[in-house]
Structures are given as structure tokens and as C-alpha cells.
N, C-alpha and C positions, 0 to 999 in steps of 0.2 A: 190314742196318746197323737192327735192333729197336731201340725204346728204347722204354724202360716210361715214363722219363719226357716227355710229348707236349707240355710246357710250355717246350721249347729245345731250339734244336737243337747240337749236339755234334759237331762238327769237325775234323779234324787233316787235318797236313799227308799222315796214309797214311789216314785214310776218304775224304779229298780225293780224292785217287785213282781210290778204290772208286769215288765216284762218278760222276767223270768218264767213266769208262769206261763204265758200268753206263748214263748216258746216251745216251755213243757206242752204244752196242750197240741201245738201245733205237729210236734214229734210223737206223741203217743198216738195221735189218730193211724200212723205210719206205723205200728209196731209189729202189728197182725201180719202188714203185705212183706216189711223190711225190720226184722228184730235188733239190727245193726242198731235201728233209731233209741232205744232203750236207752243208751250211753246216753244220749242228749238229754234225756227225760228225765235220770237220775240225776244229771250234773245240774240243770236245769231247774230240777226240784229243789237239790238243796240249795242254790241259789235263791230262791223266792222265799224258803222257809226260816235259812240265815237271815235275810233283809226284811225278814216279817217280824223275826225275833230281835233285830235291831233297832225298827219301829217302835213295839213295844215295851223293850226296856228303859229306850232312852225318855227320861222325863224331862222336865223343862232345862236342869242344866245341864241336860245331852251327856252325863255320864254311868248313866244305869245300863253302858253295852261294853265298856272301857274293859280292858284287862286289870289284876289285880296293880299292877306296879303302876299305870297310867292312873289308876283311880286314886288309887293312894298322892301320889305323889300332883294332881290336881289339888284333893284338900289340904293339903301342904302349902300350894303355893295361893290358895284361897285364905285359906289361916293368914299368910304374911301380909297377903294383901289388904286384911279387916285391921290386919292390927297396924298396917303403914307403913313395911318394912321392905313394898316394891315400892325401888324408882324408877319414875317415868323421866322422860326429856320430852320435848317439844320440839317437833320436826313439821314439816311439808310435802304433801304428796298431791300430785296432779292441782297444785294452787290451795289447799286444803290444810290445817291444820289435823296435826295427829297426833297424838299420846304414845311413847313406845318406851319399851322398858328401857333402862339404862344403860344394864349390862347382860349379858350372857344367864346369869346364875336368875336375874329376873324374869326374863324370859317365861313364858304361860308353858309350860311342857307338855312335848307333843304328846299326841290323842293315839293311841295305839286297841282297837276291837279286842275283847277278847275273844276265845276260838268257840266253835260251833257247840262243841259241845257243852263247853262253862255255859253260854249261855240259856241253853234248851234247860241246863240245870236251873239258874235263874226261874224260868217259869213260875215256880213254888217255891222260891226260896224264900221265907221270910225275914230273912237280915237283910235282905234287898231292895223293902217296900222304900226307904229312904232313897235311895236315887232311881228307883223304877217307881216310873208312874203310872203305867197298863196293868193293871187288876189279874192277881194273881191266876195262874191258870193250872186248874187241875190236871195230871196228864194220865192214862193207863199204863198198868207195867208193859199192854201190848206198843202201846205210843212210843214206851222208849224205848224199847226193841229194836222199834222198823226204824227211828231215828239213827241210832248206833248202827245197826245196820245202813241203810242210806249211808251214811256220815264213814263208813267203811266205803263201801261201794265206791262211792263221787270222789275218796282219797286218790284210790287205785286207778279209776279210769283217768284224773285229773293227771295224774302223774304216772302216764300208760309205759313200761317200763319195756325192752324191747322183749320179748315173749307172747304164748299162748295162754290163755285163757278163757275158761268157759264159767258163764254165769247161770245157773237152774232161772228160766225165765218163770216158775210157774208160783212163785212167790213175791215175785215184784208187783204186782197189782194191791195186792195187802199191806207192802212197806209204802206203796203212794199210796193210798186212801186213805190208812193211819197218820202219815205226815201231814197229804191234806186239809184231815180233821184239825188237826194241830192248827193249822194254816186258817182255817175258818172260825176257829177261837179266839184268833187275834184278829180278826177284821171283823167279827160282831162286835170286838171289845169295844171301840170306839173314841178310841185312842192313838193307833198304832199308826192310824190314813186320817186321822179326822185332818190333818189338812189338805189331802186331795179336793180336786175340785169334782163339781155331783157327775159328771161326767165318765171323768178316770175310777173314782167312787165305784157309777153302774157296772162301766166295762171292768171291775176286776171280782163284783158278785160276780156276773156272768159268767168271768173262765172260769172260778174256784167251781161254778154249781155246772158248766160243760165240763171238767174235770174227773169232778165227782162223778158223772152221771158212767163218763166215760172208763171210769174202771169200775166202778159198782157192776154195769154194763156185762166187763170183761169178765168179772168175779162170778156171774150169776151163769154167765155160761160154760165156766170151767166148773161149776155144779153140775149143770146139766147134764156134761159132760160124761163125767166122772159113774 
């Protein structure tokens, strides 16, 4: 993600996925020598998957990844606006004319994302088709179980209370691969990352492939050692 202007960090929901998976790959390459890096593998993988879900589910109206309350309030606002019930007033900002809501009740409602488990469930939720432009993705029971395990581990690792905690390493590569498979399905759907530059798109494809190859090698090594 080269940036000729080093004075600013420029990031959006798509490049955030790329950044998260790049961190995931860097840490995954170190876990055999330093298992502590599994923490950052799991946290960054969760971030990348959640970001991919948001990109996939957000249709042109940007509502498919909202929580139920935000979704309902946004629909209500648009209905009022179409009916001419939203009042605007003209104001000026930096010399430009802008139309703003006249009162607090006319303001566009705050947008709040649905939680990760809700987003994951919407991948194959037919009732969300009106809001989400990405195609439906069928996930296996194993992928669902792996995501739920990842989500639980990420919550524990991100909100670490003062305590000792032991995590069995043997199951982590499969969890990682299952969740990466979902990310790949989203990537190959051609909707979520359609606005990425060709260089960013190629980098994301390469990062996903490298992650999968690394995890598959770990799984193969474990199988041969058993």
C-alpha cells in the first residue's frame, strides 16, 4: 500500500482488511519459534475477516452491515425524506452552500455496525439480500464452528483480564484456515474489493494465498508427525 504522502495515514474498510491480513501473515511466520505470536495472528485474522464481511455485505446504500437498530432508523429516515418530511436549511461551509437538517429530529441517524457474529450469519441470510450486494456465500458447519472459536478467542485476547491462560495450539491452524477460506470466498466474489486499485487487489490476493500456504504446511507437518 505505497503512499507518496507520508504525512497522512490513509485507510478505508478495504485497505484495513489488507493491513490486518498482512499483520496476520507476519505473525504467523513467527509462531513456530515464538508461540506468543498466535495472539496477534488470531486478533488480526478476526479483524481482517470482520472487515471483509463489512465490505461484502455493504450494498450501494451502505446498510447491509448495520445493526438492526441502525438499519431500522435509516430506513425510517429515508422514508421520511422521500415523503418530504425532512426539513433542511441552507448554510455555508468554507464558502460552499450546504443543506443541513433543520432540527435534531431531521438529522441522519448514527450508523453502527452489527457485531461480528451477526455479520457472519448474514453471509447466507436470504432476508438480507435487499441490503447486501455481495452474493450469498454458503459456509460449512466446520467454518461456522471455527469462526465462533476465533471470535471467542479474539474477545478473550482483546480484553485480557489479569490472569493466566493456556490455549491448545493444535487446533489453531485449522481455525485459521477455515476462516481464511471464507475471506477468499468474499475476495473472489468480485464485490467487496471492487474499488481497490489493481496493485492493492494483487497484494491482497497474494497475502491470502501466502497465508493459506503457510497454514496448510503447518497442518501437513502436524499430520506427518502424528
